N, C-alpha and C positions, 0 to 999 in steps of 0.2 A: 493819938487823937487826930493828928493831921490827915490820916488816911480815911477817916470816917466820912467827910464830905465827898471824897472821890468815890467811895463805895455807894453812897446814896445816889450820886449822879449816875454811876454805872447802872445801878438797879433801875433808876428812873428811865434811862435811855433804853435799857433792855425791855422794860415794860412797854414803853412807847412803841418800840419796834415790833414787839409781839402783837400789840393791839393793831398796829398798821397792817401786819400780815393777815390777822384775823379779819379786818375790814375788807382787805382786798379779796380774800377768799369768799367772804359773804357777797361781795359785788359780783364775783365771777360765777356764783351759783344761781344766776338769774335765768338759766336755761330751763325751758319747759319741755318735758317729755310726756307724751300722751299715747295711749294704746287703744286701738279700736279693733274689737274682735267680732267676727261673724262666723257662723258654722252652718253646715248643711251637707246634703248628699252631693251637691254640685259645687266643686271648688270655684268655678268661675262666678257663679251667683253669689257665693259667700264673699269672694273678693270684691265684687261690685258693691255689696252692702257695706263692707268695712271701709272701702275707699270713699263711698258716699258720706259716711259718718265723719271721716277725716276732713273731707272738703267742706261739709256743713259746719265743722268747728273752725274753719278758716285756714286750714293748712293747705299748702300747695304740694304738687307731686314731688318737687325738688326737696321738700322738707321731710318726706316720708319714705319708708321702705316697707316691703311686704315679706312675710313668711307664711308658708302654707304647710300644714301637717295633717296627715291622716291619723285621727285620734282613735278610731276603731275602723275596721274594714267597711269601706263605703261611706264614711262620714268624715268630713273635713273641717278643720278649723283654720281660719285665716286671721292673722294679726298684722295690722298696719301700725307701725311705730313711727311717730312724728316727733321731730325736735325743732323747737323754735328758740 
């Protein structure tokens, strides 16, 4: 019987520690990731449109990166990924 209070205390401490880790993980997940896509026959124009949308949403160049892919011959898709 004497070890029951110790077990209860250990379970309580473990539960509190797990809840603390879960709370820390929830606080750390406050990162916002947004994707801005544009496509067309001219990759430069598509990039300009994607970047304009990112800037209009309040992102800066330092918060964003760009990827360009030819999805079919002569047609491009540009994706600007921004992280805040």
